N, C-alpha and C positions, 0 to 999 in steps of 0.2 A: 504494500500500500504506500502511495505517496502521501506523506503527512500533510502536505498542503491541501489535500482533498478533504481534510477534516474541518477546514475553515469554510465559512459561508462564501459563496461565489463573489459577493460584493466586496469581501476582504481581499480575495485573490486578485480581483480586477484593479486594485489600487496601485498606482505607481508611486513609490515612496517619494517624499519631499526631498529635494536636493538643496542643501544649504550652500552658502558661499564657501569657496575653497579656503581652508585655513592656511596661514602663512607657513606653518610647520610642514604641512603636506607638500606645498610647492617647493619648499627648500629641500626636502628629501627627494622629490621627483627629479628636480633639475640641478641639484648640487649647488644651490644658491645659498648665500649667507642670509639667514632669516632676518637679521636686523636691517638688511638693505631692501627688503620686500615692502612694497606699499600695497595695502589691502583697502580697496574702495569698492567692496562687493556686498556688504551686509548692512549698510545704512547705520553703522555704529557711530558713536560720538568721537570725533577725532581728538577732542580735548581730554578724553579719558573719563574719570569718575569725579563726581562732586566731592570737593574736599570735606564737606560736612558729612557726607556718606562714609568716606574713608575713616573719619574719626569715630563715627558711630560703630563701624565694623570692628575697629581696634578695641573699643570699649566692650563689645559683646563677645569677643573671642573666648574669654574664660567660661562662658555659659554654654559652650557647644555640647557638653555632655547631657544637657537637658533638652527635652522636646520643645519646639517653639509653641507659642500661644496659638492653639488651633483656631481660635476665633479672631486672631489678629487685632485685638482691642486697640492697641496704641496706634497702629498704622491706620485703621479705620477711623479713629478719632481725628487723626491728622488730615486724612482725606475729607472727612466730614466738614471740618473747619475750613479747609482750603476751597472746597467745591460747593459748600452751602447745601449739602444734602444730609439726610439722617443716616446714622450708621446702619439702620435697618435696610437701607437702599444700596448697600455696598457689599460686594463679594470680592474676595482676593483671589488672584490666580497665579499659577506658575507661568508667568508671562501672560500677555493678553491672548496668546493662542489658547490658553487654558479656558478663557472665557468663551471663545468661539466654540470650542469643543463641548463645554458645559451646555451651551445653548442647543447644540445638535443632540446631545445625549438626553437632555431634559425634555425636548419637545418633539423629536422625530421618532417614528417607528418605521420599520420597513414598508416602503410604498408611499410614505409621505413625501411631499416635494418641498424643495428649498430653491429660491431664486437668487441669482447673483449675476454680475456683469462679466462679459468677456474682458480679458486683460485685467481681472481683479485678483486679489491675493489667493495664492494656490491652496491655502489651508481651508478655504470655504468648501470646495468640492471634496477635499480629503475628509473633513469632519462629517460632511453629509453622507458620503459613501461608506464611511466606517460604521454607520448605524443602519445601513441598508436604505437610506433615503435616495430620492431621485433628484439629481441636480439639474436645474433649468438654467442654462447659460444664455443670457440675453446679449445680442450683438451690441458692441459699444458704438458710440458716436464720437468721433475725434478722440479716440482712446479713453473716453470717459463714460460714465453711466448714462444710459438712456432711461431716465426715470419713468417716462411715459410708457415706453415699451415694457418696462418691468411691471408696471401696474396691469398691463393688458394680459400678461401670462399668469397672473394670480388666479387660482381656481379654488374649489372647495378642498382640494388635496394639499394646497400650499399651507405650510405651517411657519416657515421662516423666510425672511428676506435679508440678505447681507448687503450692506453698503459700506464701502471704504471711502473715508473722506478726511484728508486727501487720500487718493487711491495709490496703492502700491501694486505694480511697479511703474505706472505711467505718470504719477504725480498730479493728476487732474483734481479739480476742486469743485464742490457744489456749494453755492452760497446759501445763506441762512433762509432766504425767502423760498428758494426752490426746494430746499430740504424740508422745510416746514409744510409746504404745500403737498409734497409727496406723502409725508406722514399723515396728513389729514385725509388723504384719499385711500390709504391702505386699510382694508377691513380690520376691525379691532380684534378679530380672531386670528390674525396673522402677526407673528412677532417680527419686529424689525431690529436687526443687530447693526448698530452704527459703529463702525470700527474707526476710532480716531487716534490711531497709534502715532500719527505725525502732527497732531494739532498744535504742539508747542512751537513748530517751525512756521506757523502762519503769522503774518503781521497781526498785531492786536486787533485792528479794526475788522479782521476777517474771522477771528476766532469765535465760532458759534457757541453761545452759552447753552449748549444742548441739554445740560443737566436741568435747566429751568423748564424744559419741555416734559419732564417725566410725569408731572401731575396731569398734564393735558393728554399725554399719550401713555397709558399704562402698559401698552404692548411694545414699548421702546426699551431696548437694552443698549447701553453705551459701553464700549470697551476701550480701555486706554492702557498704556504701558510705561514702564520706567526704563525700557531697554534703549530708547533712542536719545532724546534730548537730555535725560537724566543720567545717561552713561552707565546703566546697570545691566547691560545685556547678559553678562556672565552670571548674574544672580537669578535671572528669570523671575521677574515679579511684575504683575500688572493688576488691574482691577476692573470690575464691572459695576455700572450703576443701573438700577432698575427699580420697578415697583417692589415693595416688600414681599408681596406674594411670590414674585418671580425669584427673589433672593432666597426665600425659604425653600423653594424647589431646588435651586442650585445647591443649597447646603445639604440636600438629601443625596446628591449624586457626586459631589466633588470629593476628591481624596482627602482623608484626614491629614492635617499638617501639610497641605499642598504648597504652602509658602514657607521656606525655611527661616530660621531665626535671623541670620545675617541679612537676608533679603528684606525682611520686615523692618529691621532697624535702619538699614541703609536707605530704603525707600522713604521712610518717615523723615529722615534727615534731609534727603535730597529734595523732597517736596518743599522744604523750607529754605532751600539755597537759591534765592532769587538771583544773586550775582552770577552764579554758575550758569543758570538757565539763560540769562541775558547774554552772557559771553558765548554760549553755544549758539544762540539765535544769531548774534552778530557775525560769528565765524561762518555760519552757514550762508548768511546773506551775502557776505563778501565773496565767499567761495563760489556760490552760484553765479554771481556776476562774472567772476574770473573765468570760469569754465565756459559759460554760455557765450561770452564775448569772443573767446577763442574759437568756439564752434562756428560762430558767424563769420569770423575772419577766414576760417578754413572752408567755408561754404558747405558746412554740414547741417542737415536738418536735425532738429531736436524737439521734444515735446515740452512745452513750458511747464515747469513743475513747481508745486507748492510744498514739497517735502524736502528732505535732506539728500536728495538724489535727483538725477536727470537721465532720461533715455535719449541716446543719440543714434541717428541712422548712419550706418557705416557700410551698407551693402550686405555681402555675405558675412554675417557677424562671427560665425564660428572660427574661421581662420584668423580673423583680426584678434579675437579673444586669445587664441593660442599664441600669436605673435607678442601680445602684451605680456602673457605669462612668461615667455622666454626672457623678457626684459625685467621680470620681477615686479610686474604690476598686475594686481588681481581686480577685475571688475566682474560684472554679472551678465552672462548671456541670458536672453529672455525668450529664446525660441519656444520654450515650453509654455509660454504665455501667448503663443500665436504671433510673435514678433521676431521672426528670424533675421531681420535686417538691423535690429537694434541691440545696443549694449546699454545696460543700466550702470551708471557710475555714481557711487556715493560721494558726497561733498566732503573733502578732507581739509587739512590745513593748507595754507598758501603754498608751502613747499611740496606737499603731497599732490596737490592739484597740478602744480607745474611739472612734476615728475610724470604724472599721467599724461598730460598734454604733449610732452616731449616724446613719450613712448608711443602715443597714438599717432603722432605725425610720422614717426619711423615705420609703424605698422602699416599705415596707409600708403607708404612709399611716396610721401609728399616731399 
Protein backbone atom coordinates (compact mmCIF):
# COMPACT_ATOMS: atom_id res chain seq x y z
CA UNK A 1 0.00 0.00 0.00
CA UNK A 2 1.12 3.54 -0.79
CA UNK A 3 0.80 5.41 2.50
CA UNK A 4 -0.25 8.56 0.67
CA UNK A 5 -3.46 6.73 -0.29
CA UNK A 6 -4.49 6.88 3.37
CA UNK A 7 -4.89 10.66 3.14
CA UNK A 8 -8.01 12.27 1.60
CA UNK A 9 -7.70 13.15 -2.07
CA UNK A 10 -7.91 16.87 -1.31
CA UNK A 11 -4.77 16.60 0.84
CA UNK A 12 -2.89 14.66 -1.84
CA UNK A 13 -3.82 17.31 -4.41
CA UNK A 14 -2.18 20.17 -2.47
CA UNK A 15 1.08 21.60 -3.80
CA UNK A 16 3.17 22.55 -0.74
CA UNK A 17 3.83 26.23 -0.08
CA UNK A 18 7.24 27.31 -1.34
CA UNK A 19 8.91 29.88 0.94
CA UNK A 20 11.66 32.24 -0.15
CA UNK A 21 15.09 30.65 -0.42
CA UNK A 22 17.15 31.08 2.79
CA UNK A 23 20.59 32.65 2.49
CA UNK A 24 22.18 29.59 4.09
CA UNK A 25 20.73 27.34 1.39
CA UNK A 26 22.02 29.51 -1.45
CA UNK A 27 25.44 29.69 0.19
CA UNK A 28 25.61 25.88 0.33
CA UNK A 29 24.36 25.42 -3.23
CA UNK A 30 26.69 27.90 -4.94
CA UNK A 31 29.60 28.05 -2.50
CA UNK A 32 28.96 31.71 -1.73
CA UNK A 33 29.84 33.59 1.44
CA UNK A 34 26.55 33.87 3.30
CA UNK A 35 27.34 37.33 4.68
CA UNK A 36 27.63 38.64 1.11
CA UNK A 37 24.19 37.39 0.06
CA UNK A 38 21.32 39.87 -0.19
CA UNK A 39 17.89 38.39 0.46
CA UNK A 40 14.97 40.43 -0.86
CA UNK A 41 12.54 37.53 -1.24
CA UNK A 42 10.29 37.27 1.81
CA UNK A 43 9.17 40.84 2.58
CA UNK A 44 11.14 40.88 5.82
CA UNK A 45 12.09 44.09 7.62
CA UNK A 46 15.59 45.13 6.50
CA UNK A 47 16.06 47.08 9.75
CA UNK A 48 15.82 43.88 11.76
CA UNK A 49 14.00 43.71 15.09
CA UNK A 50 12.45 46.46 17.21
CA UNK A 51 14.96 47.36 19.97
CA UNK A 52 12.12 47.30 22.51
CA UNK A 53 11.21 43.79 21.37
CA UNK A 54 14.82 42.62 21.74
CA UNK A 55 14.95 43.99 25.27
CA UNK A 56 11.70 42.21 26.15
CA UNK A 57 13.04 38.94 24.73
CA UNK A 58 16.21 39.20 26.83
CA UNK A 59 14.15 39.80 29.95
CA UNK A 60 11.90 36.79 29.23
CA UNK A 61 14.66 34.26 28.52
CA UNK A 62 14.86 32.88 32.11
CA UNK A 63 11.16 31.94 31.87
CA UNK A 64 11.52 29.51 28.97
CA UNK A 65 11.01 26.45 31.16
CA UNK A 66 7.42 27.57 31.70
CA UNK A 67 4.52 27.31 29.29
CA UNK A 68 3.41 30.63 27.83
CA UNK A 69 0.15 32.26 28.81
CA UNK A 70 -2.31 30.25 26.75
CA UNK A 71 -4.73 33.17 26.69
CA UNK A 72 -2.08 35.77 25.84
CA UNK A 73 -3.45 38.24 28.42
CA UNK A 74 -0.67 40.85 28.25
CA UNK A 75 -0.40 40.87 24.46
CA UNK A 76 -4.16 41.02 24.03
CA UNK A 77 -4.32 43.91 26.50
CA UNK A 78 -1.68 45.79 24.50
CA UNK A 79 -3.50 45.15 21.22
CA UNK A 80 -6.80 46.17 22.84
CA UNK A 81 -5.37 49.50 23.95
CA UNK A 82 -3.59 50.14 20.64
CA UNK A 83 -6.45 49.18 18.34
CA UNK A 84 -9.43 50.21 20.45
CA UNK A 85 -11.10 46.81 20.55
CA UNK A 86 -12.17 44.59 23.42
CA UNK A 87 -9.93 41.68 24.37
CA UNK A 88 -12.90 39.40 23.63
CA UNK A 89 -12.52 40.45 19.99
CA UNK A 90 -8.89 39.30 19.74
CA UNK A 91 -7.35 35.93 18.93
CA UNK A 92 -3.59 35.39 18.76
CA UNK A 93 -1.96 33.34 16.04
CA UNK A 94 1.31 31.66 15.15
CA UNK A 95 1.75 34.31 12.49
CA UNK A 96 -1.24 35.70 10.61
CA UNK A 97 -1.21 32.49 8.55
CA UNK A 98 -2.60 30.83 11.67
CA UNK A 99 -5.59 33.19 11.59
CA UNK A 100 -6.28 32.34 7.94
CA UNK A 101 -6.17 28.63 8.70
CA UNK A 102 -8.32 29.05 11.81
CA UNK A 103 -10.97 30.66 9.63
CA UNK A 104 -10.92 27.77 7.18
CA UNK A 105 -10.94 25.10 9.90
CA UNK A 106 -13.71 26.81 11.83
CA UNK A 107 -16.15 27.58 9.03
CA UNK A 108 -15.54 25.14 6.18
CA UNK A 109 -16.49 21.49 5.74
CA UNK A 110 -15.82 19.43 2.62
CA UNK A 111 -17.87 20.83 -0.24
CA UNK A 112 -18.16 24.37 1.13
CA UNK A 113 -16.79 27.16 -1.07
CA UNK A 114 -14.36 30.00 -0.40
CA UNK A 115 -13.74 32.91 -2.75
CA UNK A 116 -10.43 34.66 -3.36
CA UNK A 117 -8.75 36.64 -6.12
CA UNK A 118 -6.32 35.58 -8.79
CA UNK A 119 -2.77 36.69 -7.89
CA UNK A 120 -3.65 36.67 -4.15
CA UNK A 121 -1.76 35.09 -1.26
CA UNK A 122 -1.04 31.39 -1.86
CA UNK A 123 -2.13 30.39 1.66
CA UNK A 124 -5.81 31.04 0.87
CA UNK A 125 -6.24 28.08 -1.49
CA UNK A 126 -3.95 25.95 0.69
CA UNK A 127 -6.06 26.58 3.80
CA UNK A 128 -9.28 25.93 1.90
CA UNK A 129 -8.10 22.72 0.22
CA UNK A 130 -6.67 21.35 3.48
CA UNK A 131 -10.22 21.05 4.89
CA UNK A 132 -11.79 19.78 1.67
CA UNK A 133 -13.24 23.14 0.67
CA UNK A 134 -13.78 24.32 -2.88
CA UNK A 135 -11.67 27.32 -3.83
CA UNK A 136 -13.21 29.81 -6.26
CA UNK A 137 -10.52 31.99 -7.85
CA UNK A 138 -11.88 35.18 -9.40
CA UNK A 139 -9.86 36.75 -12.24
CA UNK A 140 -8.00 39.88 -11.18
CA UNK A 141 -8.30 43.33 -12.75
CA UNK A 142 -4.98 45.13 -13.16
CA UNK A 143 -3.46 42.55 -10.79
CA UNK A 144 -5.92 43.49 -8.03
CA UNK A 145 -9.21 42.25 -6.60
CA UNK A 146 -12.32 42.56 -8.77
CA UNK A 147 -14.69 43.00 -5.85
CA UNK A 148 -17.80 43.17 -8.02
CA UNK A 149 -16.94 39.87 -9.70
CA UNK A 150 -16.22 38.31 -6.31
CA UNK A 151 -19.73 39.25 -5.17
CA UNK A 152 -21.24 37.62 -8.25
CA UNK A 153 -19.72 34.18 -7.53
CA UNK A 154 -21.01 34.02 -3.94
CA UNK A 155 -23.65 31.29 -3.64
CA UNK A 156 -25.41 29.45 -0.85
CA UNK A 157 -22.35 27.15 -0.75
CA UNK A 158 -19.98 30.05 0.00
CA UNK A 159 -18.81 30.34 3.59
CA UNK A 160 -15.62 32.44 3.29
CA UNK A 161 -14.23 35.28 1.21
CA UNK A 162 -10.54 36.20 1.46
CA UNK A 163 -9.38 39.73 0.61
CA UNK A 164 -5.75 40.84 0.95
CA UNK A 165 -5.28 44.59 1.36
CA UNK A 166 -2.61 45.51 0.36
CA UNK A 167 -2.40 42.39 -1.76
CA UNK A 168 0.57 40.05 -1.75
CA UNK A 169 2.34 39.52 -4.17
CA UNK A 170 1.06 42.35 -6.40
CA UNK A 171 0.91 45.20 -3.87
CA UNK A 172 -2.47 46.54 -5.06
CA UNK A 173 -4.72 48.40 -2.62
CA UNK A 174 -8.46 48.85 -2.10
CA UNK A 175 -9.50 52.18 -0.59
CA UNK A 176 -11.80 52.42 2.42
CA UNK A 177 -14.91 53.45 0.47
CA UNK A 178 -14.68 50.51 -1.95
CA UNK A 179 -13.92 48.04 0.84
CA UNK A 180 -16.79 49.25 2.99
CA UNK A 181 -19.18 49.09 0.04
CA UNK A 182 -18.08 45.52 -0.67
CA UNK A 183 -18.63 44.44 2.93
CA UNK A 184 -22.11 45.99 2.90
CA UNK A 185 -23.05 43.81 -0.08
CA UNK A 186 -21.66 40.49 1.17
CA UNK A 187 -24.43 38.33 2.69
CA UNK A 188 -24.19 38.28 6.49
CA UNK A 189 -23.99 34.49 6.40
CA UNK A 190 -20.64 34.69 4.58
CA UNK A 191 -17.44 35.41 6.54
CA UNK A 192 -15.03 37.95 5.03
CA UNK A 193 -11.38 37.54 6.04
CA UNK A 194 -9.57 40.83 5.48
CA UNK A 195 -5.84 40.17 5.44
CA UNK A 196 -3.96 43.35 6.40
CA UNK A 197 -0.44 42.00 6.82
CA UNK A 198 1.09 45.08 5.16
CA UNK A 199 -1.13 47.83 6.53
CA UNK A 200 1.71 49.51 8.45
CA UNK A 201 3.41 50.34 5.15
CA UNK A 202 0.47 52.44 3.96
CA UNK A 203 0.61 56.23 4.29
CA UNK A 204 -1.41 57.23 7.33
CA UNK A 205 -4.14 58.81 5.24
CA UNK A 206 -4.75 55.45 3.52
CA UNK A 207 -4.72 53.22 6.59
CA UNK A 208 -8.26 51.95 6.87
CA UNK A 209 -9.50 51.85 10.46
CA UNK A 210 -11.18 48.58 9.68
CA UNK A 211 -11.37 47.58 13.33
CA UNK A 212 -14.05 50.26 13.62
CA UNK A 213 -16.17 48.24 11.16
CA UNK A 214 -16.43 45.19 13.40
CA UNK A 215 -19.62 46.38 15.10
CA UNK A 216 -21.23 47.04 11.74
CA UNK A 217 -20.10 43.81 10.11
CA UNK A 218 -20.17 40.86 12.56
CA UNK A 219 -19.13 38.60 9.66
CA UNK A 220 -15.76 40.41 9.34
CA UNK A 221 -12.43 38.92 10.45
CA UNK A 222 -9.29 41.09 10.26
CA UNK A 223 -5.89 39.40 10.28
CA UNK A 224 -2.64 41.23 10.99
CA UNK A 225 0.94 40.23 11.62
CA UNK A 226 4.09 41.23 13.49
CA UNK A 227 6.26 39.59 10.80
CA UNK A 228 6.63 42.58 8.49
CA UNK A 229 6.93 46.15 9.80
CA UNK A 230 7.52 44.95 13.38
CA UNK A 231 10.42 42.72 12.33
CA UNK A 232 9.35 39.55 14.15
CA UNK A 233 9.06 37.08 11.25
CA UNK A 234 11.29 34.55 13.03
CA UNK A 235 8.99 34.41 16.06
CA UNK A 236 5.75 33.82 14.10
CA UNK A 237 3.14 35.95 15.81
CA UNK A 238 0.00 37.62 14.49
CA UNK A 239 -3.54 38.32 15.59
CA UNK A 240 -7.11 38.36 14.41
CA UNK A 241 -9.91 40.80 15.23
CA UNK A 242 -13.53 39.66 15.01
CA UNK A 243 -16.90 39.46 16.73
CA UNK A 244 -16.61 37.79 20.17
CA UNK A 245 -18.73 34.87 18.95
CA UNK A 246 -16.21 34.21 16.17
CA UNK A 247 -13.31 34.47 18.62
CA UNK A 248 -15.00 31.91 20.87
CA UNK A 249 -15.19 29.51 17.94
CA UNK A 250 -11.54 30.10 17.07
CA UNK A 251 -10.56 29.28 20.65
CA UNK A 252 -12.22 25.89 20.27
CA UNK A 253 -10.00 24.85 17.35
CA UNK A 254 -6.72 26.72 17.78
CA UNK A 255 -3.78 24.83 19.22
CA UNK A 256 -3.12 25.33 22.95
CA UNK A 257 -0.14 27.66 23.49
CA UNK A 258 -0.09 28.47 19.77
CA UNK A 259 1.96 31.62 20.41
CA UNK A 260 5.18 31.09 22.36
CA UNK A 261 6.34 33.18 25.29
CA UNK A 262 9.10 35.09 23.48
CA UNK A 263 6.72 35.92 20.63
CA UNK A 264 4.12 37.28 23.05
CA UNK A 265 6.47 39.56 24.99
CA UNK A 266 8.28 40.71 21.85
CA UNK A 267 5.04 41.56 20.04
CA UNK A 268 3.69 43.51 23.01
CA UNK A 269 6.89 45.55 23.17
CA UNK A 270 7.11 46.05 19.40
CA UNK A 271 3.55 47.33 19.26
CA UNK A 272 4.66 50.18 21.52
CA UNK A 273 7.81 51.01 19.52
CA UNK A 274 6.52 53.91 17.42
CA UNK A 275 10.04 55.10 16.59
CA UNK A 276 10.99 51.76 15.04
CA UNK A 277 7.75 51.53 13.04
CA UNK A 278 8.24 55.04 11.71
CA UNK A 279 11.83 54.23 10.73
CA UNK A 280 10.62 51.07 8.98
CA UNK A 281 7.99 53.05 7.09
CA UNK A 282 10.49 55.75 6.08
CA UNK A 283 13.08 53.19 4.94
CA UNK A 284 10.45 51.46 2.84
CA UNK A 285 9.22 54.72 1.28
CA UNK A 286 12.73 55.77 0.29
CA UNK A 287 13.59 52.29 -0.96
CA UNK A 288 10.44 52.01 -3.05
CA UNK A 289 11.30 55.32 -4.72
CA UNK A 290 14.89 54.19 -5.29
CA UNK A 291 13.89 50.90 -6.91
CA UNK A 292 10.94 52.09 -9.00
CA UNK A 293 12.89 55.10 -10.29
CA UNK A 294 15.56 52.67 -11.49
CA UNK A 295 12.92 50.48 -13.15
CA UNK A 296 11.62 53.49 -15.05
CA UNK A 297 15.13 54.42 -16.15
CA UNK A 298 15.68 50.83 -17.31
CA UNK A 299 12.38 50.82 -19.19
CA UNK A 300 10.95 48.01 -17.07
CA UNK A 301 7.25 47.73 -16.28
CA UNK A 302 6.26 47.25 -12.66
CA UNK A 303 3.06 47.06 -10.61
CA UNK A 304 2.67 50.10 -8.36
CA UNK A 305 2.80 48.70 -4.84
CA UNK A 306 1.47 49.72 -1.43
CA UNK A 307 3.46 47.06 0.43
CA UNK A 308 7.14 46.58 1.21
CA UNK A 309 7.77 44.84 -2.11
CA UNK A 310 7.23 45.45 -5.81
CA UNK A 311 6.72 43.18 -8.82
CA UNK A 312 8.78 43.95 -11.92
CA UNK A 313 8.28 42.54 -15.41
CA UNK A 314 11.51 41.05 -16.76
CA UNK A 315 10.32 38.71 -19.54
CA UNK A 316 11.02 35.04 -18.87
CA UNK A 317 11.56 35.48 -15.14
CA UNK A 318 12.94 32.00 -14.38
CA UNK A 319 16.37 32.46 -15.98
CA UNK A 320 16.66 36.01 -14.63
CA UNK A 321 15.97 34.70 -11.14
CA UNK A 322 18.73 32.11 -11.56
CA UNK A 323 21.18 34.73 -12.80
CA UNK A 324 20.45 36.86 -9.74
CA UNK A 325 21.08 33.86 -7.49
CA UNK A 326 24.51 33.38 -9.07
CA UNK A 327 25.29 36.96 -8.04
CA UNK A 328 24.16 36.31 -4.48
CA UNK A 329 20.85 38.16 -4.72
CA UNK A 330 17.64 36.36 -3.75
CA UNK A 331 14.28 37.67 -4.95
CA UNK A 332 10.97 35.85 -5.45
CA UNK A 333 9.72 34.35 -8.72
CA UNK A 334 5.91 34.48 -8.89
CA UNK A 335 5.12 32.09 -11.73
CA UNK A 336 3.08 30.04 -9.24
CA UNK A 337 0.82 33.08 -8.90
CA UNK A 338 0.17 33.12 -12.64
CA UNK A 339 2.82 35.79 -13.27
CA UNK A 340 5.68 34.04 -15.09
CA UNK A 341 7.15 37.28 -16.47
CA UNK A 342 7.47 38.96 -13.07
CA UNK A 343 9.82 38.88 -10.10
CA UNK A 344 8.79 40.18 -6.69
CA UNK A 345 11.51 42.07 -4.87
CA UNK A 346 11.27 43.10 -1.22
CA UNK A 347 12.37 46.61 -0.38
CA UNK A 348 15.66 46.60 1.51
CA UNK A 349 18.13 49.16 2.77
CA UNK A 350 19.61 51.64 0.32
CA UNK A 351 22.74 49.51 -0.16
CA UNK A 352 20.74 46.27 -0.55
CA UNK A 353 18.51 47.90 -3.15
CA UNK A 354 21.55 49.19 -5.03
CA UNK A 355 23.09 45.71 -4.99
CA UNK A 356 19.88 44.22 -6.42
CA UNK A 357 19.64 46.85 -9.16
CA UNK A 358 23.26 46.28 -10.17
CA UNK A 359 22.69 42.51 -10.28
CA UNK A 360 19.46 42.92 -12.24
CA UNK A 361 21.19 45.10 -14.81
CA UNK A 362 23.81 42.38 -15.35
CA UNK A 363 21.18 39.60 -15.41
CA UNK A 364 19.24 41.42 -18.11
CA UNK A 365 22.41 41.96 -20.14
CA UNK A 366 21.99 45.73 -20.03
